[in-house]
N, C-alpha and C positions, 0 to 999 in steps of 0.2 A: 759436357754441360753441367753447370753447378746445380746444387740442390736448391729447388725453388719453392720449398715449403713456406707458407706465409700465414701469419696470424696477426691479430691486433685490431684495433679500432680504425675506422676510416680516417684517412689523413690526406687532405687534398693539397696542402701546402707543400713547398719544395722540401724534399727529404731524400735520403738514400738509405736503403735497408736491403741487406742480402745482395748487394750489387745491382739492385733494380732501382731505377729513378722514378720518383713520383713527382709530377710537375703540376703546376697550378693552371696550366693553359686550358684544362677541361672546363667546359661550361655546363650549365644544367641541362640544356637541350630540351627536347620534347618527349613525352611518353608515347608518341605515335609518329610515323608508323613503326611497328615492331621490327626489329632487325637492325642491320647497318645500312643507312640510307645516305648516299652521296647526293648533295643538293647543288653541286657546282662550286661551292665555297669550302665545304668541310663535310664531315660525316657525323650523323646522329646515330647513337647506339641506344637501343631500347630493348629490355628483356623483362618478361613477366616472371615473377616469383612471389607468391603470396606469403610464403613462410620463411624466406631467406632473411638473414640479418645483415648481410653485406654482399655486394657483387663487385668483383674486380674484372676489369677489362684487361686482357693480356695481349700485348702487341709483340709481334715477331719481326725479325729482320727479313730482307727479301728472300733469303734462302729458306726461311722457315725454321732454321735450326736453333737460333738464339732468341730466347725470350728477353726482349730489351726493356720492356716497361710493364708495370702493373698499375692500373689507374682505377681506383674505386669510383664507381658511378655515383655522382654526387646527389642525385635526386631520386625520390621515391613517391610516385603519384599514382593513385588508384591501383596499387600493387604492381606497378611498372617501375623498374629501375632504369634510369636514363642519364645520358650525358652527351655532350657535343664536343668533338675535336676539330677545331678550325683548320688545323694543318694536316689532317688525315686525307688520304687520296685513294681513288680506286687502285686496287692492287695491294692495299694494306692487308697483311695477314694478322689474324686475331683469334682469340678464343676467350672463354670465361672461366673464372673460378668463383664458386658461390659458397658463401658461409651460411651456417645455420646448424641446427641440432642434428647430430647423428644418433637417431633413436628409432631403429626399425620397429620396435614394438608400438610406436606411435605413428608409424608411417613415414618417418623422415629419414633420409639417407644423404644428407649434405656431407660433402668432404672436399674442402678447398684444395686438397692436394691433387685433385683430379681435374685436368683441363677438359672443358666441356664445349661441345659443338653448339653454336647458336641455332635454335630451332628454325629461325628465319634466314639462315645463311643461304646465299644464292650460288656460292661456288665453294668447293673444297679443294685443297691442295695437299697432296701426299696420301699415302695409304695408311690404314690402321694396321699396326703391327701387334699381334697378340702377345701379351706379357702379363704376368700376375699383377703388375702395377696398375693395370686398367681397372682393377676391382676395388670397390670402396671398402671391402673388408679384407682381412689377411687370410688368403687361401691356406687351408690346413690348420687354422686356429681352432682350438677346441670349442669355441663358442660359435663357429661358423660365421654366418653373415652378421652376427651381432657384434663381432669384433670391429676394430677400426684400423685401416691401413693408411700409413702416412707417407707412402712412396709417391713420388711425382710421376704422373702418367704422361706428361707432355712429350717426352721423347718418342712415344708410341702412338700419338694421336695425329690425325689430319689437322690442318689449319683451315679456318674459315678465311675467305678472301672477299674484300669489299669490291663490288663490281660497278661499272658504269653501264647502265642498261640501254644506252642509246643504240639504236639500230634503224637503218633505213630500209623499210619494207618495199619501197619502190612501187611497182605496179601490182605487187602481190596483194590480194584482197581475201577476205574471209569468203568461204564457200558454204553454202547451205544445201547439202544433199538431202532431198526429202527422204523420210524414212522408207517410203514405198520403193525408192530406187536404190536402197542401201544393200550392198553385199560386202560383208566384213571379211577381212583377211588377217588372221592372227599370226604374228611372227615375233622374232627375237632379233634385236639389232645386231648382236654379235653372231649368233648362229646363222643368220640369213646371209651374211656377207663374208664370213671367214674363208669360204671355199669358192666364192663366185669369181669366175675367170675375168670378168670385166672390172672388178674392183682392184685398184692398185694395192700392192702389198701393204704399204704404209697406211692405207685407209680402211683396211679390213677390220671389222669389229666395231666400227664407229658410225656416228651420225653422218659424217661426210661420205663414208662408204655406202650407206643406205641411200644416199641422194644422187648416186651416179646415174646418168641418163638411161643406161641400159636396164637398170632395175626398175626405174619409174616407167619406162616404156613397156617392159614386160608386164607389170601390174595393170597398166592401162589397157594393154592388148588382151589380157586375161578377162577384163571386165570388172575389176575390183573398184569399188567406190570409196572404201574406207579402210585404211591401214591401221590395225590395232597393234600397238607395241607392248610387249610384255614389260614389266617394271623397268623404268629408266630413272626413277629417283635414286639418289645415291644410296647404296646398300653395302652390307658388310658380309664378307666371307666368314661363315661360322668357324669357330676355333677347331671343333672336332673334325670338320671337313678338311681344313688346312693340314691338320696332323696326319690325315690320310692321303694327302697330295691331291685333294679334290677342291672344288670351288662351289659357292652358291651361284650356280649358273642362271637360274631363273630370276633371282633378285627379289624374292618376297621376304625381305629382311631389311626394311628401310632404316636408314640412319638420318637422313635429312630430306624433308618433304619439298623443298624448293630447289634442290641441287640436281642438275643432270649428272648421271653417274660418271665420275672422272675417267673410268676405263673406256667409256664410249666416246671420248673426245679425242679427235686427232689433233686438235689445237688447244691452246690455253685460253680460249675465248668462248663464252657461252653463246655467242652469236652463231656458232656452228649449228646449234640446234635450230635456231630461228631460220637459218639459211635452208636447212633441210625441209622445214615446214613450208617455207615459201616456194620451194621447187615442187613439192607435192601439190600445193594449192594451185600453182600455175598449170598443172596437168589435170586439175579437176578432181584430185583425190584428197579426201579428208585424212587427218591424223588423229587417232584416238589413243589414249593412254590407259593401260592397266595400272591402277593405283592401289596402294596398300596403306590404308589409314586405320586399320583395326589394331595394329600392334607395332612395336619397334624392335630394333636389333638388340635391345638391352636385356631381353629375356626375363626370367623370373628373379626371385630374391637372390639367387646365386650367380646372376649375370653381371656383366661389367657396368661401370658407371661412365657413360659416354656423352650423355646430353640431358634428356628430360629427367632421368632419375636423380641426377645431381643438382638440377635446377629447382625442382619442386615435385618430388616423387608423389606426395599425397594429393596433389592437384591433377597431375597429368595421367595417372594410372588408376584403374579400378582396383581397389584393394578389398580383400575379404572383410566384410563389415565387422565380424566378431573377432578377427585376428588380422589386423592391418599390416602385420609383418609380411603377409603373403598376398599374392596377386590373383585376381580373377583370371582364369585361363580359358576363356571361350574360344580362343584362337588355336589352341594346341601348341603355341610357340612360347608360352611362359608368361606373357603379359597381355593386357587389353587396354587400349587407350580409353580414357574417361571422357567421352563426348558429352556427358551430362554437365560437365564443367564449362561455363561460358567461354573461358579463355582457350580451352582445348578445342572447343567447337570453332572458335575464331581461327585458331591455328590451321585447322583442316580446311575451312572455307576460304581463308586467305590464300592458302596454297592452291586450291582449285581455281580461284580467280586469277592468281598469278599465271598459271599455266594457260588458262583460257583467254586471258587478256593480254598479258605481256608476251607470252610465247605463242599465242594464237592457235592453241590446240582446240579441236572441234568437239571433243567429248571424252568421256571417261567410262571405263569398266571398273567397278568397285569390287575388289577382292573381299570375300566373306562379308558382304554388305549387310547381312542381318545384324551383325554386331553394331554397325553404325546406327541402326534403327532400334537398338535395345536400350531401354531405360531400366530402372531398378525393378519394375514390375514385369519386364519382358519386352518382346518386340512391340513397338507402337508406331504405326504409320504417321502419327502426329508428333513424333519425337522432334527434338530440336534440330538434328541434322537434316532429316528429310524435309522439314518445314523450311529450313534455311535455303536448301537447294530449290525448292518449289517456288519461293517468293523472290529469289534473287534475279534481278533483271538480266544478268549475264549468264549465270549457271543454268537458269531455267530454259535458256535457248540452246544449250549444249545437248548432245546426245548423252543421256545418263543411263547406264546399264548396270544392273545389280547382279552379282553372284548371290542368289537369295538363299544361302544356307551357311551355317557354321556349326561348331561343336557345342554351343551353349544351349540352355533350355529354350524350347520352342524355336530351334535353330532353322528348321526347314520352312521357308515362307514363299515357295514358288507360287506366283499368281497373286500375292498379297501386298505387293508394293503399291504405292499410290499412283494415281494418274500422272502421266509425264515421265514415268520410268519404263524402260524395257528390262527384261530379265533373261538371264541364261536359263534355258529350259532343258533340264536333264531328263525330263520325261520324254521329250522328243528323241534324245540320244538313245535312251534305253529301249523305248518301244520300237523305234525304227530298226535298231540292231536286232532286236528279238524277232521282228517280222521277217527280215531277210535271212535270219538264221533258220527260220522255219519253226519257231516256237508255236505251241498250240494256243488258240484262243486270242490271237493278237489283232483280229480285224477291227473290233471297236476302238481299241487304243490307236491303231494305225490311222483310222479315219479321223479321230480327234487331232492327232499330231499333224496330219497332212493339211488340215484346215486351220492351222494357227492355234491349236489348243484352246478353242473357245470355252471348253469346260473349265479352264484355269484363268483365262484373261478377259472373257467377254462380260465385263461389268463396268459400271461407272464411266461409260464412254471411252474406255480404253480401246485401242485399235489393234488390228491383227499384227502390226509390226512389234507389238509389245513382247511377243515370243521370239527370243533370239534362238534360232534353231541351229543345232550343231550335231554332227555325228562324232567328231573327234575334237579335242582341244589339246593344249600343251600338257595337261595333266591326264595321262593315260596313254593307250596305244595310238600310234599313227594309223591311218587308214589301211596301209599295207599290212601292218602288224596285226590289226584287228581281224583280218581274214587269213592270217598265217600262224597264229599262236592261240592255243587254248589257255596257256598259263603265262604269267609274267616271267621275265628273265632279267632280274635286276642285280645280278651278282657283281657287276662292275661298281655298284654303289657302296660296296663294302659293308653291307648289313645282312649278309647271308640270305639275301632274297626275302627278307621279312618285310621290307618297306613296299609301298605301293598297294593298289587295290587288288584284291583276289577275284572279285566278281566283275568281269569285264564284258559280259555278254558277247564274247568273241567266239570264233570257230576257225580251226586250222584247216578244215576241209580234208582231213585224213592224214596229214603229216605235219608234225610240229616244226615250224621254221621253214627256211628256204628249201626248195626242192627242184629237181630237174624233171619231175613228172609233168609232162606237157598238159595232160588233162586237168590236173589239179591247178596248175598255173593259169590255164584258161578260165577255169571256174572262179578262181580268186580275182582275176582281172574283171570278170563279169560282175562279181559281187561288189567290187569297188565302184564300178560304173553304176550299179543299182543304188548304192548308198549315196553317191554323189548326185545322181539324178533325183532321188527322193528329197535330198536336202535342198537342192536348187529349185526344184519345181513345186515345193510346198509353199503354202501361204505362210506369212511371217517373214522374219529377217534372217537370211542364211549367213552363217559364219563358217568360213573355210579355214582349216589349219594349213599353214604354209607347208608346202611340199606334198600335201595329199594329192594335189592336181597332177603330180607325176610319180606317185607311188613311192614316196620316201619311206625308209625304214629306220628304226632305232634298234634293230636286232632283238625285238621283243622286250625292250626296257620300257615299262609303263610309268616310270617315275624318274625321268632324266634330269631332275632338279639340280644335280651336282655334276652333270656331265658337260663341262666346258671342253668338249673334245669332239672327235668325229662322230661319236654317238649322238650328240646333241646338234651338231652343225649340219646344215643341208648340203647334200652332195649334188652338185650341178652337172655331173657327168651322166646325163640321162640315158637309160636303156631305151631300146625300141619300144618296149611295153610302156615305159614312162612317157615317151614322146606321144604315143597314141592316146594315153589317158589325158595328157595335157590338151591335145586337140579336142577331145571329147568334152572336157570341162569348159573350154572356151565356147564350144557350141551350146552347151547348156545355159551358160550365163547370157549369151546373146539371145537365146530363145526366151529367157525370162524377161529380158528387156523388150523383146518384140511383142510379147503377149501381155497386155495390161491385166488380164484376168489372173495372172500369176503374182501380180504385185498389188492386189486389191487391198485397200486400207480397211474396208468394212469386213467384219466377220461374215462368213457364209452361214445361212440358216437352214437351207433346204425347204423353205416355205414356198408355196406355189404363188407365182405371179398370175393371178386369175385373169387379168386382161389379156396376157400373152399365152397363158397355158404352159408356162415353163418354170423351172426352179433354177436358182443360182448354182446349186450342187445336187447332183443325183447319184446315189450309190447303186451299183448294179451287180448282179451275179454275172458270171461269164455268159449266161444265156440271155443277157440284156434285159432281165427282169429286175424291177426294183427290189432291193434287199428287204426281207421281212424280219420280224423279231427272231424267228427261228434261224434264219440265215446268219444273223449277227451272233447268235449263241452257238453256232456250229464250230466246236473246237477244232475240227479237222480241216476246216476251210482255210486255204492259204492263197486264194486268188480273188481279186475284186476289180471292178471297173468303176470309174468315177468320171462324170461329165461335169465340167465347169463351164457354165453358160454365161458368156459375156454380155448378154442382153437382158438378163433377169434382174434389172435394177428395181429397188423398191419404190422409187419415185421417178417422175419424168417419163418422157417418151423415148424408147430405145429404138435406134435405127441401125441399119447395117453400116459397118465401117467404124463404129465407135469402139468395138472390142471384138474379140474372137471367142469361139467356143472350142474347147479342147477336151479330148478324151484320154484318160490314162488307163491302160490295161496292165495290171500287175499280177505276176505269178511267182510266188515264193515257194512253190512246191517242187518236188523232184521230177514231176512229169510235165510234158507239154500240155497246154490246155487251149482248147478252141473257144474263142470269144465270138459272140455275135455283135457286130458293130451296130449300135442302136440307131433307131430312127429319131431325128431331132427336128422339130418344126423349123422351117426356113432353110433347112440344109439340103445340100445336093449330094455331096460325097465326103468321105473322110480321106485325108492325106496323112500317111504315116511320116512323121518328121524325125523321130528318134527311136532307135531300138538298141537296147543294151546287149542283146545277144550278138548282134553284128553292127558295131558302131559306125562302120564305114559304108553301110548300105545307103543308097540314095532314097529319095522320096518314093513312096508307093501309093497309088490312088486306089481306093477301095469303096465300092458302093455301100450306102447305108443298108443295113440288113444282111450284109455278106459276112462270111466267116473269116476269122483271122487267127492263126495259130500263134500264141505267145509261148515261146520256148521256156523250158524249165529254168527257174530262177532268173527271170528277166522281166523287163517292162517295155512297153511301147507307148509313145505319145503320138496322138493324132490331132490334126487341126481340121475343123469342119469347114468345108467349102460351101458357101451359101449360094442360094439361087440368084441373088443379086437384083431382085426387083425392088429392094428398098423397104420392104415391110415383112413382118413375120406373118406366116400363115397359121391360123389357128387350126 
């Protein structure tokens, strides 16, 4: 390929320079919509840059190898560069070269030698190939990033592709799963399908592979309502990982916010993603996306120039106010998007509307969402981004889930997002892990987490579903590893085991890693059942990590972000233990669906319904006595009972048949503990439905007031059988 360096003033008339043809057919077009838009007759191109002096549209041949034309966009309206090509068609490959000052000390890093990705591109073709030419400065130059590199980056860059968005959805329609019915399942497109026996080899690792009937049927049978996919926006493999023979497996390194990741495509048509969504919707399952709008793949001032940096660095990124050569790094990845700028805010919200509208995604989980809510003075729930989502007629109806922490000032904001948002609740994760590990003084925290963390979320009319409860997630140990390792084992990541969290609130139960010791194996399985049962039977919205339902392991790796390998992929060759845990998990989710009291939208208060003489939640000692202040502060206590009464509504007349009453008896101690099954008005007897000590045991009928032994480190769930006369007895 010839050297394609370009300079000079805009020239729209016919000319030839450097072997590239400039033609007069370009028209002024429109400044909206941003991106490359096919209207049935031609393609409109529009790109925001407040500080550029010239923008060139670069067209490539069908192979993407030859840059055949550079066309200066002829118009500049409201900081939008735009032009219209009447003979361009879907399939056209393109990119941009943007002229302007290269002055890092003033925040500007324009370099027209670098081919740039359109921030509104809908499809990318080709892989990014790491080369020093991708950098706007000359690597190794004594002035570092203050130098200017004139090498052409086009041979190493993906191409944008104009798309035709037409798609026939047929009978597929949007589904609205109520929050109260929601059970989220977090998984990875590639990792979930790479070893699945029902997925054809050529479809493994793709959206088409994830949409095979066997996978959808499995999730439906499991009881999942909402499939949450780890990042599927086009992302970049970090250079340092590629040099180690590794990959950015998780995908938290976004390159293009509108583009399905090319490696997840079995076809060359973005309709593949739409077909996947349509199939899940037809089965009644939502599709949620884990999205990364807090930073991009361009890194800090020493990173490559791939898109936003070369288009308008000073607008797109938060820069250090007193030294704009450097980037605010609240993300820990080198840069932070500047959502205080209206055009950057528009980019993010346009992307969300595209996925929610055009792609029919049902909701989003926002990575490091505190960053999105941070203005110059810190986190502000009235910031532009949160306000935009709250008032938008489309986005406000989606499920919006925040990861409410980041590395910046005031970064921990659990419980402080505005109404309409749900939030990942790491307090649930840590407190429930600590309780079942047997940590001292965990009863008060356990009670709060079991009842949807009202201490964090019960304000301003927020509902119990606001707490996204999880025991494990992609970041950290799997459930099996949580009960098998005291320490992380991340040696395969090539960082001498320095990466990943050190404090995992985990316990290996006596031996580090896998063991043949039957007693330890049984205890680990019981603890996994305890943790799953606590997750699924708690108030709030449960999120299950894919594979936990059958005891998947990552060999103690708690940071498998770079493990696009058997470490990160799910192994579908289930052991007998795994099969048993899968059956148990299905049973738990079905019970949650069966008992409305477990999916209550309102927070439980423990207040007495004086008319009926009952409470919605009653906390009990094993002796069936209500917990006192002294009981709550007994650091040695590791057992507790809780009655959730389905008839203790604050308003209306409660009658039998509307809900049920359940009792949970939990014992996190080393000894068996005898519980007295409490007397409840209107009740006849208790029926034990679930026991984690023996998950295969059938129902057991127990009179009220009788004794029941809850085995060491186990729990039991009972359903109250009512006397059936249609009224509560005071």
